[in-house]
C-alpha positions as CSV (number, residue, x, y, z in Angstrom):
1,X,111.0,70.3,150.2
2,X,113.0,68.3,152.7
3,X,116.8,68.8,153.0
4,X,117.4,65.6,151.1
5,X,115.1,66.6,148.2
6,X,116.8,70.0,148.0
7,X,120.2,68.3,147.9
8,X,119.0,65.9,145.1
9,X,117.8,68.8,143.0
10,X,121.0,70.8,143.5
11,X,123.3,67.9,142.7
12,X,121.4,66.7,139.6
13,X,120.9,70.2,138.3
14,X,124.7,70.8,138.2
15,X,125.5,67.7,136.2
16,X,125.0,69.2,132.8
17,X,123.2,71.5,130.5
18,X,119.6,70.7,129.6
19,X,118.7,69.6,133.1
20,X,115.9,71.4,134.9
21,X,114.7,70.9,138.5
22,X,111.4,71.7,140.0
23,X,108.3,70.3,141.7
24,X,105.7,68.0,140.2
25,X,102.5,70.1,139.9
26,X,100.4,67.3,138.3
27,X,100.7,63.9,136.7
28,X,98.6,62.6,133.8
29,X,99.1,58.8,134.0
30,X,97.1,58.1,130.9
31,X,99.2,60.4,128.7
32,X,102.3,59.4,130.8
33,X,103.3,63.0,131.3
34,X,103.6,65.6,134.1
35,X,103.7,69.3,134.6
36,X,106.8,70.7,136.3
37,X,106.5,73.8,138.4
38,X,109.6,75.9,138.5
39,X,110.2,78.7,140.9
40,X,110.4,82.0,139.1
41,X,109.9,80.4,135.6
42,X,107.1,79.1,133.5
43,X,105.8,75.6,134.1
44,X,107.2,72.9,131.8
45,X,104.3,71.1,130.3
46,X,104.0,67.5,128.9
47,X,107.2,66.2,130.5
48,X,107.5,62.5,129.5
49,X,107.5,60.0,132.4
50,X,108.8,57.2,130.1
51,X,112.6,56.7,130.2
52,X,112.1,54.1,127.4
53,X,109.4,54.5,124.8
54,X,109.8,52.3,121.8
55,X,106.6,51.2,120.2
56,X,104.3,50.0,123.0
57,X,107.3,49.1,125.2
58,X,108.0,51.5,128.1
59,X,109.8,52.0,131.4
60,X,107.8,54.6,133.4
61,X,108.6,56.1,136.8
62,X,105.6,58.0,138.1
63,X,106.6,60.6,140.7
64,X,104.3,61.7,143.5
65,X,102.7,65.1,143.0
66,X,104.6,67.6,145.0
67,X,107.9,65.7,144.8
68,X,111.1,67.2,143.6
69,X,112.2,66.1,140.1
70,X,114.9,66.7,137.6
71,X,114.1,66.6,133.9
72,X,116.4,66.5,130.9
73,X,116.0,67.9,127.4
74,X,115.9,65.3,124.7
75,X,118.5,66.3,122.1
76,X,118.4,69.9,123.3
77,X,114.8,70.4,122.2
78,X,111.7,71.5,124.1
79,X,110.8,67.9,124.7
80,X,111.7,66.7,128.2
81,X,111.8,63.4,130.2
82,X,112.0,62.7,133.9
83,X,115.6,61.9,134.9
84,X,115.3,61.7,138.7
85,X,112.6,62.0,141.4
86,X,112.7,62.3,145.2
87,X,109.5,60.3,145.7
88,X,108.0,57.5,143.5
89,X,104.4,56.6,143.3
90,X,104.7,53.8,140.8
91,X,107.1,52.0,138.4
92,X,105.7,50.4,135.3
93,X,107.6,48.3,132.7
94,X,106.4,46.7,129.5
95,X,108.6,44.7,127.2
96,X,106.5,43.0,124.4
97,X,103.9,41.0,126.4
98,X,105.7,41.2,129.8
99,X,104.3,43.8,132.2
100,X,105.6,44.6,135.6
101,X,103.9,47.1,137.9
102,X,105.3,48.2,141.3
103,X,103.6,50.4,143.8
104,X,102.6,50.5,147.5
105,X,100.2,47.7,146.9
106,X,102.9,45.3,145.8
107,X,104.5,43.9,142.6
108,X,102.4,42.7,139.7
109,X,103.8,40.6,136.9
110,X,101.9,39.5,133.8
111,X,103.3,37.8,130.8
112,X,101.3,36.6,127.7
113,X,98.0,37.0,129.7
114,X,99.2,35.0,132.6
115,X,99.3,36.8,136.0
116,X,101.9,35.6,138.5
117,X,99.6,36.2,141.5
118,X,96.8,34.2,140.0
119,X,99.1,31.3,139.0
120,X,100.5,31.1,142.5
121,X,97.0,31.2,144.1
122,X,96.0,28.3,141.7
123,X,99.2,26.4,142.7
124,X,98.4,26.7,146.4
125,X,94.8,25.7,145.8
126,X,95.9,22.6,143.9
127,X,98.5,21.6,146.5
128,X,95.8,21.7,149.2
129,X,93.8,19.1,147.3
130,X,96.7,16.6,146.7
131,X,95.8,13.0,147.4
132,X,98.3,10.1,147.1
133,X,97.4,6.6,146.1
134,X,98.6,4.1,148.8
135,X,98.2,0.4,149.3
136,X,95.1,1.1,151.4
137,X,93.5,3.5,148.8
138,X,93.8,7.2,148.3
139,X,95.0,9.3,151.1
140,X,93.0,12.3,152.5
141,X,93.8,15.8,151.6
142,X,96.8,17.4,153.4
143,X,96.1,18.3,157.0
144,X,98.2,21.5,156.7
145,X,95.8,23.3,154.4
146,X,95.7,26.3,156.8
147,X,99.5,26.7,156.4
148,X,99.1,26.8,152.7
149,X,96.4,29.5,153.2
150,X,98.9,31.4,155.2
151,X,101.4,31.2,152.3
152,X,98.7,32.4,149.9
153,X,98.1,35.4,152.2
154,X,101.8,36.1,152.3
155,X,101.9,36.2,148.5
156,X,99.0,38.7,148.6
157,X,101.1,41.0,150.8
158,X,104.0,41.0,148.3
159,X,102.2,40.5,144.9
160,X,99.2,42.0,143.2
161,X,97.2,41.1,140.2
162,X,97.5,43.3,137.1
C-alpha cells in the first residue's frame, strides 16, 4: 500500500464503530460484491459495492483489486457495504431507465434506450450532409466535413456507448 492509501485506511477506520479496513482480494461485478482481505483476520465475504440499492436502481463504485477500502456494517449486522476506496475501476449509476457508466474508456450515458454517444454521432453525420436552398438551387454539402469528423473523434475520446 502507498503512504496515501495507508493514511486513508487509518483515517476512515477511526471515524466510527462498524468500519473495517482492508485490501480488495477479488471483485464479482455480476453479483456487485467483493471479498475484503484483512491482515490477521478472516476475510469479509460478499461486501456490497452498491451504496444505493433500491429495486433495480443502484450507485456502484467498483474498486480495483488490490486497492485499500473501508467497509461499513449495515445496521450493525454482518452485512457490509464499501464506504471508501483508494482506487476506482468503474462507477455505475442506474436511476429508473437512466444509466451512467464511468471508467478509463470514458463516460457512457443511456436513457430510455437512447445512447448519448450514438445520438451525437448521428447529429454530426447529419450536419455533414446539410444543404441549403438558395436562389441558384441547393448548395453543396459543407466543405468542413473533416472538422466535423474531428469533433466526432473527440466525442469518442470522452464518451463511450453503453
